[in-house]
matplotlib code that plots the C-alpha trace (Angstrom):
import matplotlib.pyplot as plt

x = [-46.9, -45.1, -45.9, -47.3, -46.5, -49.2, -46.8, -46.4, -50.2, -51.2, -53.2, -56.6, -57.8, -61.6, -62.7, -60.5, -60.6, -60.1, -57.2, -57.5, -55.2, -56.9, -55.7, -58.0, -58.4, -60.6, -63.0, -62.4, -61.2, -58.7, -58.2, -56.3, -58.0, -56.7, -59.5, -59.0, -60.4, -63.9, -64.9, -68.3, -68.6, -72.3, -74.8, -74.4, -74.6, -73.1, -73.4, -70.0, -69.3, -66.9, -64.0, -62.6, -59.5, -58.3, -54.6, -54.4, -57.0, -60.6, -63.7, -67.3, -69.7, -73.5, -74.4, -78.1, -78.9, -76.2, -73.3, -69.8, -66.5, -63.4, -59.8, -56.4, -56.3, -60.1, -61.7, -65.3, -67.3, -70.3, -72.7, -73.7, -76.3, -76.4, -76.5, -73.6, -71.9, -68.9, -67.2, -63.5, -62.9, -59.2, -57.1, -57.7, -56.0, -58.0, -57.8, -61.0, -61.4, -64.5, -65.6, -66.6, -65.0, -66.3, -67.6, -69.2, -65.7, -64.4, -67.3, -66.4, -69.6, -68.1, -69.9, -70.7, -66.9, -66.8, -66.0, -68.3, -66.5]
y = [-134.8, -131.5, -128.0, -125.5, -121.8, -119.3, -117.6, -120.8, -121.1, -119.5, -116.2, -116.2, -112.7, -112.2, -108.9, -105.9, -105.9, -109.3, -111.8, -115.2, -118.2, -121.5, -124.5, -127.5, -130.3, -133.4, -132.0, -128.2, -125.2, -122.5, -119.3, -116.1, -113.1, -109.7, -107.1, -103.6, -100.9, -99.8, -103.2, -104.8, -108.6, -109.2, -111.0, -114.7, -117.9, -121.4, -124.7, -124.5, -122.9, -120.1, -118.9, -115.5, -113.9, -110.4, -110.3, -106.7, -103.9, -103.4, -105.3, -104.4, -107.3, -107.7, -111.2, -112.1, -108.4, -107.7, -105.5, -106.0, -104.3, -106.5, -105.2, -106.8, -109.8, -110.1, -113.5, -114.4, -117.6, -117.5, -120.4, -122.5, -121.2, -117.7, -114.8, -112.3, -109.6, -107.5, -104.1, -103.6, -100.2, -100.1, -102.6, -105.9, -109.3, -112.1, -115.7, -117.8, -121.4, -123.4, -126.7, -128.2, -128.1, -125.1, -127.0, -123.8, -122.3, -125.3, -124.9, -121.2, -120.0, -117.0, -114.1, -112.5, -111.9, -109.8, -106.8, -103.9, -100.7]
z = [18.8, 18.0, 19.3, 16.9, 16.8, 15.8, 13.4, 11.6, 10.8, 7.6, 7.8, 6.4, 5.5, 5.9, 4.3, 4.7, 8.5, 10.0, 9.9, 11.4, 12.1, 13.0, 14.8, 14.2, 16.8, 16.6, 19.3, 19.2, 17.3, 18.4, 16.6, 16.9, 15.3, 14.5, 14.0, 12.8, 15.1, 14.2, 12.8, 13.5, 13.7, 12.9, 15.2, 15.0, 17.1, 16.9, 18.7, 20.3, 23.6, 23.0, 25.2, 24.3, 25.7, 24.7, 24.0, 22.9, 22.4, 23.4, 22.2, 23.0, 22.8, 23.0, 24.2, 24.4, 24.8, 27.5, 26.7, 28.0, 27.2, 27.2, 27.5, 27.4, 29.7, 30.0, 29.3, 28.6, 28.1, 25.7, 26.0, 23.0, 20.6, 22.2, 19.8, 20.1, 18.1, 18.6, 17.8, 18.0, 19.6, 18.6, 16.8, 18.7, 18.9, 20.6, 21.1, 20.7, 21.7, 20.7, 22.4, 19.1, 15.7, 13.8, 10.8, 9.5, 9.3, 7.4, 4.9, 4.5, 6.3, 8.0, 6.4, 9.8, 10.0, 6.8, 9.1, 8.5, 9.2]

ax = plt.figure().add_subplot(projection="3d")
ax.plot(x, y, z, "-o")
ax.set_aspect("equal")
plt.show()
C-alpha cells in the first residue's frame, strides 16, 4: 500500500465552477472539491453519510431546512438520505468523505454539482 497525494489525482471539471479530485475506496469515497465563489450546489441527497471539512473559504448550507455557515476548519456530518444544498460565499476548498462508495458519481450522475452561478 502506497500513500496518495491529492495533487497526483486527476482533476475532474464539473461545469465552469467546480473542480473535484476523488479517491475511491472499497467502502467509501473521499473527495477534494474547489468551488468558485457564488456557486450554488443544487439540493440533493444520497445514501452515504457525508463528512465535510472546510479547508479554505466559506460555505453556506441548508440541511433538512436548517441553515448553517461553515468556515475554514469547520466540520459537519450530514446523515444519510437527508436533502441538502450549498452556496459558496467565496472561493472554497473542501474535503468530503462518504461512508459508502458514491456509485452515482462513478455513473456520472452529478448534475446537482453543475454549479449554478
